[in-house]
Structure formats: C-alpha cells, structure tokens
C-alpha positions in Angstrom: 153.0 143.5 77.3 150.3 146.2 77.0 148.7 144.3 74.2 148.5 141.1 76.4 146.9 143.1 79.2 144.4 144.5 76.8 143.5 141.1 75.5 143.1 139.7 79.0 140.9 142.5 80.0 138.8 142.0 76.9 138.3 138.3 77.7 137.2 139.1 81.3 134.8 141.7 80.1 133.4 139.4 77.5 132.8 136.7 80.2 131.1 139.1 82.5 129.0 140.4 79.7 127.9 136.8 78.8 127.1 136.0 82.5 125.1 139.2 82.9 123.3 138.6 79.7 122.6 135.0 80.6 121.1 136.0 83.9 119.1 138.8 82.3 117.5 136.5 79.7 114.4 134.9 81.1 112.8 131.8 79.7 109.6 130.1 80.4 108.9 126.4 80.7 106.5 123.9 82.3 107.1 121.0 84.7 104.9 118.1 85.7 104.5 117.8 89.4 102.8 115.8 92.2 102.1 117.0 95.7 102.5 115.4 99.0 100.3 117.2 101.5 101.5 117.5 105.1 99.9 119.1 108.1 101.8 121.7 110.1 104.4 120.3 112.6 103.0 118.8 115.8 99.5 118.9 114.4 96.9 116.2 114.9 95.4 116.9 111.5 95.5 114.2 108.8 95.2 115.1 105.1 94.6 112.5 102.4 94.3 113.3 98.7 90.8 112.3 97.5 90.9 108.9 95.6 89.9 110.5 92.3 92.9 112.8 92.4 95.5 110.3 93.8 97.3 110.1 90.4 96.7 113.6 89.3 99.7 115.4 87.6 99.9 119.2 88.0 101.3 121.5 85.3 103.4 124.2 86.8 104.5 127.1 84.5 107.8 128.7 85.4 109.9 131.6 84.3 113.5 132.6 85.1 117.1 132.6 84.1 118.0 130.1 81.4 120.5 128.1 83.4 118.0 127.4 86.2 115.3 126.6 83.6 117.8 124.1 82.1 118.2 122.3 85.4 114.5 121.8 86.1 113.8 120.7 82.6 116.1 117.7 83.0 113.8 116.2 85.6 111.0 114.0 84.3 108.8 114.7 87.3 108.9 116.9 90.3 107.4 116.1 93.7 106.8 118.8 96.3 105.8 118.7 99.9 103.1 121.2 100.7 102.3 122.1 104.3 98.6 122.6 104.9 96.9 124.6 107.7 94.0 123.6 109.8 90.7 122.6 108.2 87.4 121.2 109.4 87.1 117.4 109.3 85.6 116.2 106.0 86.1 116.6 102.2 87.4 120.0 101.0 89.7 121.5 98.4 93.2 123.0 98.9 94.0 125.9 96.7 97.5 125.8 95.0 98.5 129.4 95.0 101.8 130.2 93.2 103.7 131.5 96.3 102.9 128.3 98.3 103.9 126.1 95.4 107.2 128.0 95.0 108.0 127.6 98.7 107.2 123.9 98.5 109.4 123.4 95.5 112.3 125.5 96.9 112.4 123.4 100.1 113.7 120.5 98.1 115.4 122.2 95.1 117.3 125.4 95.6 117.1 126.4 91.9 113.4 127.2 92.4 114.4 130.2 94.5 115.6 131.8 91.3 112.4 131.0 89.3 108.9 132.5 89.3 105.9 130.3 89.4 103.4 131.8 86.9 100.5 129.3 87.2 99.5 125.9 88.4 96.9 123.8 86.6 94.6 122.5 88.0 94.9 125.0 90.9 93.1 123.0 93.5 93.5 119.5 95.1 90.5 117.7 96.5 91.3 116.2 99.9 89.8 114.5 102.9 90.7 116.1 106.2 90.7 114.1 109.4 91.9 114.5 112.9 93.4 112.2 115.5 91.4 112.1 118.8 91.7 110.1 121.9 88.7 108.4 123.6 88.3 105.8 126.4 86.9 102.4 125.4 85.7 99.6 127.7 87.4 96.2 127.4 84.9 93.3 127.3 84.8 89.5 127.0 81.3 89.1 125.7 81.9 86.4 123.1 83.8 83.7 125.1 83.3 80.1 123.8 85.6 78.1 126.1 84.3 76.8 129.4 85.6 78.6 132.4 85.7 77.9 136.1 84.9 81.6 136.6 84.8 84.7 134.4 88.3 85.9 133.2 89.6 88.7 135.3 91.0 91.8 133.4 93.7 93.8 135.2 92.2 96.9 133.7 88.7 97.6 132.4 89.3 100.3 129.9 91.9 101.6 127.4 92.5 104.8 125.5 92.2 104.6 121.7 93.8 107.2 119.4 91.5 107.1 116.5 90.5 109.2 113.5 87.6 111.6 114.2 85.7 110.3 111.2 85.9 106.7 112.4 84.9 107.7 115.9 81.9 109.6 114.5 80.8 106.6 112.4 80.9 104.4 115.6 78.6 106.9 117.4 76.3 107.3 114.3 75.9 103.5 114.1 74.8 103.4 117.8 77.7 101.1 118.7 79.0 100.9 122.2 82.5 102.2 122.9 83.8 98.7 123.6 86.6 96.4 122.5 85.8 92.7 122.7 89.0 90.8 123.4 87.4 87.4 123.5 88.9 86.0 120.3 92.4 87.2 121.0 92.3 85.9 124.6 91.0 82.5 123.7 93.6 82.1 121.0 96.2 82.1 123.7 94.2 80.2 126.3 93.6 77.2 124.0 97.2 76.1 124.4 97.1 76.7 128.2 96.7 73.8 130.7 93.1 73.1 131.6 91.8 73.5 135.2 94.8 75.7 136.2 94.7 79.5 136.6 96.9 81.2 134.1 97.8 84.9 133.5 98.5 86.0 130.0 99.7 89.4 128.7 97.4 90.1 125.7 98.7 92.4 123.0 95.9 94.5 121.5 95.6 95.0 117.8 94.4 98.6 116.9 93.9 97.8 113.2 90.2 97.3 113.8 89.9 101.0 114.2 91.5 101.9 110.9 94.8 103.5 109.9 96.8 105.6 112.4 94.9 104.0 115.3 96.8 103.3 118.5 96.1 101.9 122.0 97.4 103.3 125.3 98.5 100.9 126.8 98.8 98.4 124.0 98.3 95.3 126.1 96.3 94.0 129.0 96.9 91.3 131.6 94.1 88.7 132.0 93.8 85.8 134.5 91.6 82.9 133.6 91.0 79.2 134.5 89.8 77.1 131.5 87.9 74.0 132.3 88.7 70.9 130.4 86.6 70.4 127.2 83.7 68.0 127.9 82.4 65.2 125.6 79.4 63.0 125.8 79.8 59.5 124.3 78.2 56.0 124.2 80.3 53.3 125.9 79.1 49.8 124.8 79.5 46.4 126.5 80.0 47.7 130.1 79.9 44.7 132.4 77.4 44.6 135.2 77.5 42.0 138.0 75.0 41.2 140.8 76.8 41.0 144.1 75.7 39.7 147.5 76.8 41.5 150.6 79.6 39.9 152.7 77.2 38.8 155.4 75.1 36.8 153.0 77.9 35.0 151.1 77.0 31.7 152.8 73.5 31.7 151.4 72.7 29.8 148.3 70.8 32.3 146.3 71.6 33.4 142.7 70.3 35.6 140.0 68.2 34.1 137.2 67.2 35.9 134.0 63.7 35.8 132.4 64.7 32.9 130.1 65.7 30.8 133.1 69.5 31.0 132.7 71.9 31.9 135.4 72.9 35.6 135.4 76.5 36.2 136.5 77.6 39.1 134.3 75.4 41.3 132.0 76.7 43.8 129.5 75.0 47.1 128.9 75.7 50.3 127.0 75.9 53.6 128.9 76.2 57.2 127.9 78.8 59.2 129.8 80.1 62.7 129.9 83.3 64.3 131.1 86.6 65.8 129.9 87.2 65.0 126.3 90.5 63.3 126.9 89.2 61.2 129.8 86.2 60.0 127.7 88.6 59.1 124.9 90.6 57.0 127.3 87.5 55.1 128.3 86.6 54.6 124.6 90.1 53.3 123.9 90.0 50.9 126.8 92.8 52.7 128.7 90.4 53.1 131.6 87.4 51.0 132.6 83.9 51.3 133.8 81.7 48.6 135.3 78.4 48.2 137.2 77.4 46.5 140.4 73.9 45.5 141.5 73.8 45.3 145.3 71.7 42.5 146.6 70.6 43.2 150.2 69.3 41.0 153.0 65.7 42.2 152.3 66.0 41.2 148.6 66.8 37.6 149.7 63.4 37.4 151.3 61.6 37.9 148.0 62.4 34.9 145.8 61.1 34.1 142.3 59.9 37.6 141.7 61.1 39.4 138.6 62.3 42.9 139.6 64.0 45.8 137.9 67.3 46.3 139.6 69.1 49.6 139.5 72.9 49.5 138.9 75.6 51.4 140.6 78.3 52.3 138.0 81.9 52.7 138.9 83.4 55.2 136.5 86.9 56.8 136.0 87.6 60.1 137.8 85.8 63.1 136.3 83.5 60.9 134.3 79.8 60.7 135.1 76.6 59.3 133.6 75.0 61.5 131.0 71.7 59.7 131.5 70.4 56.9 133.7 70.5 53.5 132.0 67.5 51.1 132.0 67.5 48.8 135.0 68.3 45.1 134.5 65.4 42.6 135.2 66.0 39.3 136.9 64.8 37.3 139.9 66.5 35.7 142.9 66.2 31.9 143.2 67.7 29.2 145.3 70.9 28.0 143.8 69.5 24.4 143.3 66.7 25.8 141.1 69.1 27.3 138.5 68.7 25.8 135.1 72.1 25.1 133.6 72.8 27.3 130.6 72.9 25.2 127.4 
C-alpha cells in the first residue's frame, strides 16, 4: 500500500513539474495580421485606411508560453480591431505600439493575454481621418422641364445633411451653393400623375450624392404641383372651309365663285395647330374634327364681282388653337345665274 501511495505521489509531482516547466518555457513566433481601425465609441470621427495600405499585412512578433504560442500559430491570419483616438481631418499615420496591438488582439482572442508583443512591422498605418458634421442645405427646383400651372410648392425649404467634413469643405472650396436640386426626382414621379390636376407627392431624398455615410434629416419632403398637359404643334391637312350666308340673306341668289370661274362651295386648306399632345393626336387620327367658316355679311353682298381675300373662322376641338394664321381664301360673290357650271 505504501508503495502504491509513493508511486501516485511521484506521478502527480511529475505532472506538476511538467506543467510548471511548460509554462516557464517561453517561445517566440510571428503572426501575420490585418487591422480594422475603429474610432472611440460615440465618436463622429471616421477613419479609413489609405488605399495604398488597404491590403497591407503586418508582421507581429510574439513571445510566451509554448501552449499559447501553439494556439496562435494554427491560425493563417489574424485580424485585430484597433480603437483610434481623435485626429485632425486629413491624411495621417497611426503608430502601432506594442501595448495597443496586444490589447486589440486580446479583445478577440484571450490567449494573447498570456503573450508579449515584441514588435510590429511596419509599425505605422497610413490613414485618412474624416468627421461627420451636420449642415443645413436649401431645397430647390431649378431644373424643371415639365410645364406647370404654377411653381411646385415644397412643404419645407431646407433640410439637414449629415456629411463628411472633407466633402463639405470641397463643396465650399468649389464655390458651390449649399443647395439640393430635387427637380429630377420630383418629375420622375410627376410624369405618371394626371395632367392639369393638383397632386401632392412624398419625395424620398437620396443622400448618396453626398458620398458615403451621408444622411438627410428628414429623409423626405412633401411637394404639391399641377402639371400642364404636354403640348404639340402639328400640321393638319385638308381641313374643309365653307362660305356661309347669314340666315337673313338665305333668300338672296348670291354664291361664291373662284378665280377660275367655278362655283366655290367647300375649299380645303392645311392649318397648323397647337394644344395638348393627346388632343392634337386625336385630331390627326380623325377622332375629332376641325373646319372653317367664311361668314358672308349683308355688306359683302353689296360688292359683287370683286375678288377679295376672305378670312376664315376655324372651329377647333377644345384645348386646340391655331399655331399661326392661315392665308385667306380668295373668291368673289356673283349672282347665282352667272355661275359657270364646273366641268
């Protein structure tokens, strides 16, 4: 029994000796690491690694007990999050001191608490420091292309933009106004709205024009607008024109005669009209009609056998009007018995 106890005690002492010896034996190794740079909590600072260093691998030399060294050596690559304090806006370099690097590594992997960081190569990271600021910008509609009954009415005239300081400074340096033109986004919605009716749209604003991390407060604006119908000018051929005698002179035997001596009952002319695009298209397709009347008055019947230029009154569909005055039609009034039959 005493021999068994002695053997058990010897085994325990051997194990303890091995554990102590293992912890006392320090080894050195290197790991490859990348760094994610983060500002302090609740900070408005933004830190971007400079483009030339975006893929940089850093060599970290470590020393410590063998069993912890074995753990870190099994990783192909290590990534550490490094908290950065305040810096002025612009390009700068962040120094990678060994204590900061160890804290950053230990935040993710506890074994680094038991290791010593001997060196970091390279020991600096080139970065670009920026800061988020908030400024008021005016909302405008300077580039409207649709026809409006009146200017669109914005419920608010300005908006706050959360923007990078560098981007804001570049706007000022370029002499640009602190304005946001919402014309294109507004008209994209209004094109599908009914014409000639007031409509109110809630326009969502896109902050991407101000770069990454930009945001609007609020992020939408209410706009009321009345879009007029699109207008078109077109030539309408073969519009009938007819001379007419007033009701009181219907019993008189006078008729119109053209220059070649033929009786003129209906003349066709071409006219140029303008109006809402759809109404003009209906007229061109024959779904609506236009015609002209030449009013012959009592005084005209007193001037026979005289060639005159007669103006025409055109009857057009609603919302359609003449784009230009057509040439008058020339003819004379003669007694009906003097009309030469048309061959």
